[in-house]
N, CA and C atoms as a LAMMPS dump frame, in Angstrom:
ITEM: TIMESTEP
0
ITEM: NUMBER OF ATOMS
516
ITEM: BOX BOUNDS ff ff ff
-5.0000000000000000e+02 5.0000000000000000e+02
-5.0000000000000000e+02 5.0000000000000000e+02
-5.0000000000000000e+02 5.0000000000000000e+02
ITEM: ATOMS id mol type element x y z
1 1 1 N 379.963 -26.765 -436.098
2 1 2 C 379.043 -27.733 -435.541
3 1 3 C 379.541 -28.156 -434.159
4 2 1 N 378.644 -28.363 -433.228
5 2 2 C 379.033 -28.75 -431.874
6 2 3 C 379.258 -30.242 -431.805
7 3 1 N 379.79 -30.694 -430.68
8 3 2 C 380.037 -32.117 -430.494
9 3 3 C 378.777 -32.908 -430.179
10 4 1 N 377.672 -32.212 -429.91
11 4 2 C 376.411 -32.898 -429.597
12 4 3 C 375.789 -33.478 -430.863
13 5 1 N 375.138 -34.618 -430.688
14 5 2 C 374.422 -35.239 -431.804
15 5 3 C 373.045 -34.609 -431.919
16 6 1 N 372.627 -34.328 -433.147
17 6 2 C 371.265 -33.854 -433.326
18 6 3 C 370.313 -35.054 -433.332
19 7 1 N 369.031 -34.776 -433.437
20 7 2 C 367.993 -35.809 -433.379
21 7 3 C 368.241 -36.916 -434.41
22 8 1 N 368.545 -36.512 -435.631
23 8 2 C 368.747 -37.49 -436.705
24 8 3 C 369.996 -38.322 -436.451
25 9 1 N 371.06 -37.685 -436.012
26 9 2 C 372.307 -38.424 -435.73
27 9 3 C 372.1 -39.455 -434.629
28 10 1 N 371.282 -39.121 -433.633
29 10 2 C 370.983 -40.09 -432.565
30 10 3 C 370.219 -41.297 -433.119
31 11 1 N 369.277 -41.029 -434.011
32 11 2 C 368.515 -42.121 -434.635
33 11 3 C 369.451 -42.986 -435.479
34 12 1 N 370.307 -42.355 -436.245
35 12 2 C 371.259 -43.107 -437.07
36 12 3 C 372.174 -43.967 -436.187
37 13 1 N 372.603 -43.413 -435.092
38 13 2 C 373.48 -44.143 -434.183
39 13 3 C 372.776 -45.38 -433.622
40 14 1 N 371.508 -45.22 -433.251
41 14 2 C 370.741 -46.364 -432.726
42 14 3 C 370.557 -47.427 -433.798
43 15 1 N 370.232 -47.009 -435.025
44 15 2 C 370.071 -47.979 -436.106
45 15 3 C 371.392 -48.681 -436.412
46 16 1 N 372.475 -47.935 -436.373
47 16 2 C 373.79 -48.543 -436.636
48 16 3 C 374.096 -49.628 -435.611
49 17 1 N 373.655 -49.395 -434.376
50 17 2 C 373.844 -50.393 -433.324
51 17 3 C 372.931 -51.599 -433.543
52 18 1 N 371.679 -51.335 -433.88
53 18 2 C 370.679 -52.404 -433.983
54 18 3 C 370.697 -53.118 -435.328
55 19 1 N 371.037 -52.401 -436.39
56 19 2 C 371.046 -52.987 -437.731
57 19 3 C 372.309 -52.563 -438.473
58 20 1 N 373.462 -53.019 -438.038
59 20 2 C 374.709 -52.617 -438.688
60 20 3 C 374.796 -53.082 -440.141
61 21 1 N 373.913 -53.968 -440.556
62 21 2 C 373.91 -54.472 -441.923
63 21 3 C 373.212 -53.529 -442.91
64 22 1 N 372.555 -52.48 -442.402
65 22 2 C 371.804 -51.55 -443.256
66 22 3 C 372.494 -50.185 -443.242
67 23 1 N 372.743 -49.647 -444.431
68 23 2 C 373.346 -48.321 -444.561
69 23 3 C 372.273 -47.263 -444.293
70 24 1 N 372.417 -46.535 -443.204
71 24 2 C 371.433 -45.515 -442.832
72 24 3 C 371.887 -44.106 -443.218
73 25 1 N 372.925 -44.004 -444.026
74 25 2 C 373.45 -42.692 -444.426
75 25 3 C 372.38 -41.774 -445.044
76 26 1 N 371.438 -42.288 -445.863
77 26 2 C 370.432 -41.385 -446.435
78 26 3 C 369.6 -40.645 -445.383
79 27 1 N 369.462 -41.229 -444.203
80 27 2 C 368.716 -40.541 -443.151
81 27 3 C 369.349 -39.199 -442.794
82 28 1 N 370.65 -39.085 -443.001
83 28 2 C 371.326 -37.832 -442.707
84 28 3 C 370.758 -36.675 -443.508
85 29 1 N 370.387 -36.942 -444.741
86 29 2 C 369.794 -35.914 -445.596
87 29 3 C 368.271 -35.937 -445.479
88 30 1 N 367.673 -37.08 -445.742
89 30 2 C 366.208 -37.181 -445.78
90 30 3 C 365.603 -36.86 -444.412
91 31 1 N 366.153 -37.424 -443.376
92 31 2 C 365.628 -37.173 -442.031
93 31 3 C 365.707 -35.712 -441.645
94 32 1 N 366.835 -35.091 -441.96
95 32 2 C 366.994 -33.67 -441.627
96 32 3 C 366.065 -32.801 -442.472
97 33 1 N 365.935 -33.116 -443.759
98 33 2 C 364.999 -32.358 -444.594
99 33 3 C 363.57 -32.5 -444.084
100 34 1 N 363.206 -33.705 -443.701
101 34 2 C 361.851 -33.946 -443.192
102 34 3 C 361.597 -33.139 -441.916
103 35 1 N 362.542 -33.18 -440.991
104 35 2 C 362.397 -32.408 -439.747
105 35 3 C 362.381 -30.909 -440.038
106 36 1 N 363.278 -30.475 -440.917
107 36 2 C 363.344 -29.064 -441.265
108 36 3 C 362.034 -28.6 -441.908
109 37 1 N 361.459 -29.427 -442.767
110 37 2 C 360.183 -29.075 -443.411
111 37 3 C 359.092 -28.851 -442.371
112 38 1 N 359.06 -29.68 -441.346
113 38 2 C 358.072 -29.499 -440.282
114 38 3 C 358.249 -28.175 -439.561
115 39 1 N 359.501 -27.84 -439.238
116 39 2 C 359.776 -26.562 -438.578
117 39 3 C 359.428 -25.393 -439.487
118 40 1 N 359.814 -25.494 -440.757
119 40 2 C 359.542 -24.414 -441.697
120 40 3 C 358.047 -24.23 -441.931
121 41 1 N 357.309 -25.336 -442.048
122 41 2 C 355.856 -25.237 -442.225
123 41 3 C 355.232 -24.413 -441.108
124 42 1 N 355.642 -24.678 -439.888
125 42 2 C 355.082 -23.95 -438.741
126 42 3 C 355.497 -22.485 -438.767
127 43 1 N 356.747 -22.214 -439.08
128 43 2 C 357.222 -20.831 -439.143
129 43 3 C 356.504 -20.041 -440.239
130 44 1 N 356.261 -20.674 -441.383
131 44 2 C 355.562 -20.006 -442.475
132 44 3 C 354.081 -19.815 -442.147
133 45 1 N 353.478 -20.822 -441.534
134 45 2 C 352.051 -20.762 -441.202
135 45 3 C 351.745 -19.638 -440.216
136 46 1 N 352.709 -19.299 -439.38
137 46 2 C 352.502 -18.223 -438.411
138 46 3 C 352.163 -16.917 -439.121
139 47 1 N 352.862 -16.626 -440.203
140 47 2 C 352.585 -15.4 -440.969
141 47 3 C 351.211 -15.495 -441.619
142 48 1 N 350.907 -16.639 -442.221
143 48 2 C 349.604 -16.801 -442.881
144 48 3 C 348.462 -16.62 -441.873
145 49 1 N 348.592 -17.278 -440.717
146 49 2 C 347.548 -17.161 -439.683
147 49 3 C 347.392 -15.72 -439.212
148 50 1 N 348.484 -14.977 -439.175
149 50 2 C 348.419 -13.57 -438.776
150 50 3 C 347.56 -12.736 -439.71
151 51 1 N 347.313 -13.248 -440.884
152 51 2 C 346.468 -12.561 -441.867
153 51 3 C 345.132 -13.283 -442.056
154 52 1 N 344.856 -14.239 -441.168
155 52 2 C 343.592 -14.98 -441.259
156 52 3 C 343.565 -15.983 -442.392
157 53 1 N 344.738 -16.424 -442.85
158 53 2 C 344.819 -17.334 -443.989
159 53 3 C 345.449 -18.658 -443.594
160 54 1 N 345.093 -19.69 -444.327
161 54 2 C 345.821 -20.944 -444.28
162 54 3 C 346.821 -20.932 -445.417
163 55 1 N 347.713 -21.905 -445.445
164 55 2 C 348.718 -21.974 -446.51
165 55 3 C 348.056 -22.06 -447.881
166 56 1 N 346.995 -22.87 -447.985
167 56 2 C 346.295 -23.015 -449.258
168 56 3 C 345.644 -21.728 -449.719
169 57 1 N 345.069 -20.979 -448.779
170 57 2 C 344.462 -19.695 -449.115
171 57 3 C 345.527 -18.737 -449.649
172 58 1 N 346.661 -18.695 -448.949
173 58 2 C 347.766 -17.848 -449.373
174 58 3 C 348.211 -18.241 -450.777
175 59 1 N 348.331 -19.544 -451.044
176 59 2 C 348.767 -20.021 -452.365
177 59 3 C 347.841 -19.534 -453.474
178 60 1 N 346.531 -19.618 -453.248
179 60 2 C 345.571 -19.187 -454.278
180 60 3 C 345.675 -17.683 -454.497
181 61 1 N 345.694 -16.91 -453.412
182 61 2 C 345.804 -15.459 -453.542
183 61 3 C 347.114 -15.069 -454.232
184 62 1 N 348.2 -15.738 -453.876
185 62 2 C 349.502 -15.44 -454.478
186 62 3 C 349.51 -15.8 -455.965
187 63 1 N 348.895 -16.914 -456.337
188 63 2 C 348.838 -17.304 -457.747
189 63 3 C 348.037 -16.282 -458.555
190 64 1 N 346.976 -15.753 -457.974
191 64 2 C 346.196 -14.722 -458.654
192 64 3 C 347.002 -13.426 -458.77
193 65 1 N 347.706 -13.06 -457.718
194 65 2 C 348.505 -11.818 -457.734
195 65 3 C 349.629 -11.906 -458.765
196 66 1 N 350.266 -13.075 -458.86
197 66 2 C 351.36 -13.255 -459.82
198 66 3 C 350.872 -13.206 -461.27
199 67 1 N 349.575 -13.405 -461.487
200 67 2 C 349.02 -13.375 -462.839
201 67 3 C 349.088 -11.975 -463.439
202 68 1 N 349.228 -10.966 -462.614
203 68 2 C 349.21 -9.584 -463.089
204 68 3 C 347.783 -9.121 -463.318
205 69 1 N 347.636 -7.815 -463.474
206 69 2 C 346.299 -7.242 -463.657
207 69 3 C 345.631 -7.894 -464.864
208 70 1 N 344.393 -8.288 -464.769
209 70 2 C 343.415 -8.01 -463.72
210 70 3 C 343.39 -9.053 -462.59
211 71 1 N 344.497 -9.784 -462.391
212 71 2 C 344.648 -10.733 -461.28
213 71 3 C 343.601 -11.84 -461.333
214 72 1 N 343.505 -12.493 -462.485
215 72 2 C 342.541 -13.57 -462.689
216 72 3 C 343.222 -14.793 -463.285
217 73 1 N 342.651 -15.939 -462.977
218 73 2 C 343.051 -17.213 -463.585
219 73 3 C 341.804 -18.104 -463.602
220 74 1 N 341.882 -19.156 -464.409
221 74 2 C 340.814 -20.158 -464.383
222 74 3 C 341.06 -21.072 -463.176
223 75 1 N 340.035 -21.775 -462.72
224 75 2 C 340.249 -22.729 -461.632
225 75 3 C 341.297 -23.797 -461.968
226 76 1 N 341.33 -24.243 -463.229
227 76 2 C 342.335 -25.254 -463.572
228 76 3 C 343.746 -24.662 -463.551
229 77 1 N 343.903 -23.415 -463.946
230 77 2 C 345.209 -22.758 -463.836
231 77 3 C 345.617 -22.639 -462.364
232 78 1 N 344.668 -22.294 -461.523
233 78 2 C 344.976 -22.196 -460.093
234 78 3 C 345.423 -23.541 -459.541
235 79 1 N 344.76 -24.614 -459.962
236 79 2 C 345.168 -25.946 -459.51
237 79 3 C 346.595 -26.24 -459.958
238 80 1 N 346.932 -25.855 -461.166
239 80 2 C 348.286 -26.079 -461.699
240 80 3 C 349.31 -25.241 -460.947
241 81 1 N 349.019 -23.971 -460.713
242 81 2 C 349.984 -23.071 -460.091
243 81 3 C 350.088 -23.25 -458.58
244 82 1 N 349.134 -23.936 -457.974
245 82 2 C 349.216 -24.182 -456.536
246 82 3 C 349.535 -25.638 -456.234
247 83 1 N 349.669 -26.466 -457.252
248 83 2 C 349.989 -27.887 -457.106
249 83 3 C 348.994 -28.623 -456.207
250 84 1 N 347.728 -28.293 -456.378
251 84 2 C 346.651 -28.913 -455.618
252 84 3 C 345.631 -29.444 -456.615
253 85 1 N 344.89 -30.466 -456.222
254 85 2 C 343.864 -31.011 -457.112
255 85 3 C 342.794 -29.957 -457.378
256 86 1 N 342.057 -30.148 -458.466
257 86 2 C 340.995 -29.192 -458.774
258 86 3 C 339.928 -29.184 -457.68
259 87 1 N 339.654 -30.337 -457.08
260 87 2 C 338.686 -30.385 -455.979
261 87 3 C 339.157 -29.586 -454.783
262 88 1 N 340.425 -29.718 -454.451
263 88 2 C 340.99 -28.949 -453.336
264 88 3 C 341.003 -27.466 -453.643
265 89 1 N 341.272 -27.137 -454.894
266 89 2 C 341.284 -25.73 -455.299
267 89 3 C 339.884 -25.144 -455.195
268 90 1 N 338.873 -25.912 -455.6
269 90 2 C 337.489 -25.433 -455.519
270 90 3 C 337.115 -25.088 -454.089
271 91 1 N 337.502 -25.925 -453.141
272 91 2 C 337.201 -25.645 -451.728
273 91 3 C 337.878 -24.364 -451.262
274 92 1 N 339.112 -24.179 -451.685
275 92 2 C 339.832 -22.959 -451.307
276 92 3 C 339.162 -21.729 -451.917
277 93 1 N 338.796 -21.829 -453.187
278 93 2 C 338.135 -20.705 -453.857
279 93 3 C 336.827 -20.385 -453.153
280 94 1 N 336.033 -21.404 -452.838
281 94 2 C 334.756 -21.181 -452.144
282 94 3 C 334.976 -20.421 -450.84
283 95 1 N 335.987 -20.825 -450.085
284 95 2 C 336.283 -20.18 -448.796
285 95 3 C 336.695 -18.715 -449.016
286 96 1 N 337.509 -18.466 -450.048
287 96 2 C 337.97 -17.108 -450.318
288 96 3 C 336.853 -16.226 -450.87
289 97 1 N 335.911 -16.818 -451.625
290 97 2 C 334.742 -16.063 -452.089
291 97 3 C 333.918 -15.629 -450.883
292 98 1 N 333.674 -16.56 -449.962
293 98 2 C 332.896 -16.233 -448.75
294 98 3 C 333.572 -15.138 -447.929
295 99 1 N 334.888 -15.115 -447.94
296 99 2 C 335.634 -14.102 -447.177
297 99 3 C 335.717 -12.766 -447.921
298 100 1 N 335.216 -12.72 -449.16
299 100 2 C 335.249 -11.482 -449.928
300 100 3 C 336.614 -11.149 -450.508
301 101 1 N 337.485 -12.151 -450.619
302 101 2 C 338.841 -11.914 -451.119
303 101 3 C 338.993 -12.22 -452.603
304 102 1 N 338.104 -13.066 -453.15
305 102 2 C 338.109 -13.36 -454.583
306 102 3 C 336.671 -13.385 -455.087
307 103 1 N 336.559 -13.252 -456.411
308 103 2 C 335.259 -13.389 -457.073
309 103 3 C 335.371 -14.514 -458.079
310 104 1 N 334.232 -15.055 -458.424
311 104 2 C 334.151 -16.089 -459.457
312 104 3 C 333.116 -15.59 -460.465
313 105 1 N 333.489 -15.586 -461.756
314 105 2 C 332.571 -15.106 -462.795
315 105 3 C 332.712 -15.959 -464.035
316 106 1 N 331.732 -15.84 -464.928
317 106 2 C 331.799 -16.528 -466.213
318 106 3 C 332.881 -15.886 -467.073
319 107 1 N 333.557 -16.706 -467.827
320 107 2 C 334.578 -16.218 -468.747
321 107 3 C 333.908 -15.519 -469.918
322 108 1 N 334.459 -14.403 -470.331
323 108 2 C 333.903 -13.688 -471.475
324 108 3 C 334.233 -14.397 -472.782
325 109 1 N 335.342 -15.132 -472.82
326 109 2 C 335.748 -15.816 -474.052
327 109 3 C 335.167 -17.22 -474.172
328 110 1 N 334.766 -17.796 -473.044
329 110 2 C 334.209 -19.152 -473.033
330 110 3 C 333.032 -19.152 -472.065
331 111 1 N 331.827 -19.143 -472.596
332 111 2 C 330.625 -19.038 -471.773
333 111 3 C 330.481 -20.111 -470.714
334 112 1 N 331.146 -21.255 -470.916
335 112 2 C 331.055 -22.329 -469.92
336 112 3 C 332.153 -22.219 -468.864
337 113 1 N 333.227 -21.503 -469.209
338 113 2 C 334.37 -21.409 -468.313
339 113 3 C 334.163 -20.377 -467.208
340 114 1 N 334.978 -20.483 -466.2
341 114 2 C 334.927 -19.561 -465.072
342 114 3 C 336.278 -18.866 -464.936
343 115 1 N 336.243 -17.683 -464.362
344 115 2 C 337.446 -16.932 -464.02
345 115 3 C 337.354 -16.599 -462.536
346 116 1 N 338.481 -16.713 -461.862
347 116 2 C 338.565 -16.352 -460.453
348 116 3 C 339.5 -15.156 -460.38
349 117 1 N 339.092 -14.13 -459.661
350 117 2 C 339.91 -12.925 -459.582
351 117 3 C 339.957 -12.349 -458.183
352 118 1 N 341.01 -11.61 -457.923
353 118 2 C 341.151 -10.936 -456.626
354 118 3 C 340.173 -9.774 -456.534
355 119 1 N 339.597 -9.587 -455.364
356 119 2 C 338.834 -8.38 -455.07
357 119 3 C 339.843 -7.331 -454.594
358 120 1 N 339.442 -6.074 -454.485
359 120 2 C 340.365 -5.073 -453.923
360 120 3 C 340.866 -5.468 -452.525
361 121 1 N 339.982 -6.033 -451.703
362 121 2 C 340.411 -6.488 -450.374
363 121 3 C 341.416 -7.636 -450.479
364 122 1 N 341.182 -8.537 -451.438
365 122 2 C 342.094 -9.656 -451.636
366 122 3 C 343.467 -9.192 -452.106
367 123 1 N 343.474 -8.203 -453.01
368 123 2 C 344.732 -7.653 -453.511
369 123 3 C 345.507 -6.989 -452.373
370 124 1 N 344.821 -6.203 -451.574
371 124 2 C 345.482 -5.525 -450.447
372 124 3 C 346.037 -6.547 -449.458
373 125 1 N 345.26 -7.577 -449.174
374 125 2 C 345.68 -8.59 -448.211
375 125 3 C 346.887 -9.373 -448.712
376 126 1 N 346.868 -9.83 -449.958
377 126 2 C 347.989 -10.635 -450.443
378 126 3 C 349.248 -9.786 -450.555
379 127 1 N 349.128 -8.515 -450.917
380 127 2 C 350.319 -7.676 -450.975
381 127 3 C 350.941 -7.516 -449.586
382 128 1 N 350.115 -7.305 -448.595
383 128 2 C 350.61 -7.167 -447.22
384 128 3 C 351.196 -8.487 -446.723
385 129 1 N 350.451 -9.579 -446.924
386 129 2 C 350.89 -10.899 -446.443
387 129 3 C 352.167 -11.342 -447.16
388 130 1 N 352.266 -11.07 -448.469
389 130 2 C 353.448 -11.494 -449.208
390 130 3 C 354.694 -10.759 -448.715
391 131 1 N 354.567 -9.481 -448.436
392 131 2 C 355.709 -8.734 -447.907
393 131 3 C 356.202 -9.334 -446.594
394 132 1 N 355.279 -9.65 -445.708
395 132 2 C 355.655 -10.271 -444.428
396 132 3 C 356.205 -11.678 -444.645
397 133 1 N 355.635 -12.407 -445.589
398 133 2 C 356.095 -13.765 -445.886
399 133 3 C 357.552 -13.743 -446.348
400 134 1 N 357.887 -12.832 -447.242
401 134 2 C 359.263 -12.763 -447.726
402 134 3 C 360.219 -12.322 -446.62
403 135 1 N 359.798 -11.392 -445.774
404 135 2 C 360.639 -10.989 -444.638
405 135 3 C 360.88 -12.189 -443.725
406 136 1 N 359.859 -12.997 -443.533
407 136 2 C 359.97 -14.203 -442.712
408 136 3 C 360.941 -15.199 -443.341
409 137 1 N 360.86 -15.394 -444.659
410 137 2 C 361.773 -16.317 -445.323
411 137 3 C 363.221 -15.817 -445.228
412 138 1 N 363.415 -14.514 -445.35
413 138 2 C 364.764 -13.964 -445.165
414 138 3 C 365.256 -14.252 -443.749
415 139 1 N 364.386 -14.08 -442.767
416 139 2 C 364.742 -14.366 -441.377
417 139 3 C 365.127 -15.83 -441.2
418 140 1 N 364.376 -16.722 -441.828
419 140 2 C 364.637 -18.154 -441.687
420 140 3 C 365.975 -18.563 -442.307
421 141 1 N 366.413 -17.849 -443.316
422 141 2 C 367.686 -18.164 -443.966
423 141 3 C 368.863 -17.371 -443.385
424 142 1 N 368.588 -16.46 -442.462
425 142 2 C 369.619 -15.559 -441.941
426 142 3 C 370.769 -16.29 -441.252
427 143 1 N 370.555 -17.497 -440.771
428 143 2 C 371.612 -18.244 -440.104
429 143 3 C 372.628 -18.852 -441.059
430 144 1 N 372.381 -18.729 -442.354
431 144 2 C 373.301 -19.266 -443.356
432 144 3 C 374.003 -18.118 -444.072
433 145 1 N 375.232 -18.347 -444.454
434 145 2 C 375.962 -17.359 -445.257
435 145 3 C 375.359 -17.328 -446.658
436 146 1 N 375.461 -16.187 -447.357
437 146 2 C 374.907 -16.109 -448.711
438 146 3 C 375.414 -17.215 -449.644
439 147 1 N 376.687 -17.591 -449.506
440 147 2 C 377.22 -18.671 -450.348
441 147 3 C 376.55 -20.004 -450.015
442 148 1 N 376.258 -20.219 -448.734
443 148 2 C 375.59 -21.453 -448.334
444 148 3 C 374.166 -21.495 -448.88
445 149 1 N 373.475 -20.368 -448.839
446 149 2 C 372.117 -20.296 -449.385
447 149 3 C 372.151 -20.62 -450.875
448 150 1 N 373.091 -20.031 -451.597
449 150 2 C 373.201 -20.275 -453.037
450 150 3 C 373.515 -21.742 -453.317
451 151 1 N 374.42 -22.322 -452.537
452 151 2 C 374.782 -23.726 -452.727
453 151 3 C 373.589 -24.637 -452.426
454 152 1 N 372.888 -24.356 -451.34
455 152 2 C 371.72 -25.154 -450.976
456 152 3 C 370.646 -25.048 -452.05
457 153 1 N 370.396 -23.842 -452.534
458 153 2 C 369.399 -23.663 -453.586
459 153 3 C 369.785 -24.449 -454.836
460 154 1 N 371.042 -24.408 -455.203
461 154 2 C 371.511 -25.127 -456.383
462 154 3 C 371.315 -26.637 -456.23
463 155 1 N 371.706 -27.169 -455.094
464 155 2 C 371.557 -28.607 -454.856
465 155 3 C 370.092 -29.032 -454.847
466 156 1 N 369.256 -28.24 -454.175
467 156 2 C 367.832 -28.581 -454.114
468 156 3 C 367.179 -28.474 -455.489
469 157 1 N 367.601 -27.515 -456.292
470 157 2 C 367.071 -27.362 -457.652
471 157 3 C 367.382 -28.596 -458.489
472 158 1 N 368.622 -29.056 -458.406
473 158 2 C 369.035 -30.256 -459.155
474 158 3 C 368.225 -31.47 -458.7
475 159 1 N 368.097 -31.641 -457.395
476 159 2 C 367.402 -32.806 -456.855
477 159 3 C 365.917 -32.751 -457.195
478 160 1 N 365.295 -31.59 -457
479 160 2 C 363.862 -31.455 -457.275
480 160 3 C 363.546 -31.705 -458.742
481 161 1 N 364.442 -31.299 -459.632
482 161 2 C 364.22 -31.504 -461.072
483 161 3 C 364.051 -32.983 -461.405
484 162 1 N 364.694 -33.844 -460.642
485 162 2 C 364.541 -35.283 -460.883
486 162 3 C 363.121 -35.758 -460.592
487 163 1 N 362.433 -35.091 -459.692
488 163 2 C 361.055 -35.458 -459.357
489 163 3 C 360.042 -34.734 -460.231
490 164 1 N 360.386 -33.548 -460.695
491 164 2 C 359.455 -32.75 -461.486
492 164 3 C 359.672 -32.898 -462.983
493 165 1 N 360.509 -33.811 -463.38
494 165 2 C 360.801 -34.021 -464.792
495 165 3 C 359.511 -34.266 -465.558
496 166 1 N 359.383 -33.67 -466.754
497 166 2 C 358.17 -33.888 -467.555
498 166 3 C 358.007 -35.35 -467.99
499 167 1 N 359.089 -36.126 -467.957
500 167 2 C 358.997 -37.527 -468.351
501 167 3 C 358.536 -38.42 -467.202
502 168 1 N 358.558 -37.896 -466.003
503 168 2 C 358.147 -38.672 -464.832
504 168 3 C 356.631 -38.73 -464.769
505 169 1 N 356.046 -39.917 -464.576
506 169 2 C 354.577 -39.99 -464.485
507 169 3 C 354.088 -39.261 -463.237
508 170 1 N 352.919 -38.591 -463.325
509 170 2 C 352.376 -37.873 -462.157
510 170 3 C 352.053 -38.829 -461.014
511 171 1 N 352.29 -38.344 -459.795
512 171 2 C 351.975 -39.126 -458.6
513 171 3 C 350.541 -38.863 -458.201
514 172 1 N 349.801 -39.914 -457.848
515 172 2 C 348.401 -39.695 -457.448
516 172 3 C 348.258 -39.64 -455.965
């Protein structure tokens, strides 16, 4: 690490001067994660945009692809696997139907239910986009040693589990 202060350290230093009575140590982690998330969102979105997709579109296509052949899920499953409300999922599905990347049909097992599935164009697109997405994620982590990546993943897994615990009430 260099002797220069990063953005978060400068903010912490100013707060320490102005409010020495408040412990600003959490900003070291939370502030950096927040800034990093913004940078990562933009880096990831670049790949999605290169394929004519938004992040939400990519999420729906990826959730369908992960389902395995015949690459279908119900709208409620898509909402669960993309962590988006059913209303938000419906808008994404509508957009992808218009683009010819997914189809929506009646369920054969439940006449009232719907199934959303990848079209051949959707399958080809998500396979291509996913390959580039993973190459991009490898590039983004390339500045860290493999041990650092493993340690970071372990710490984030532990921390995230506290928020995703089944006993925790859902956030609205």
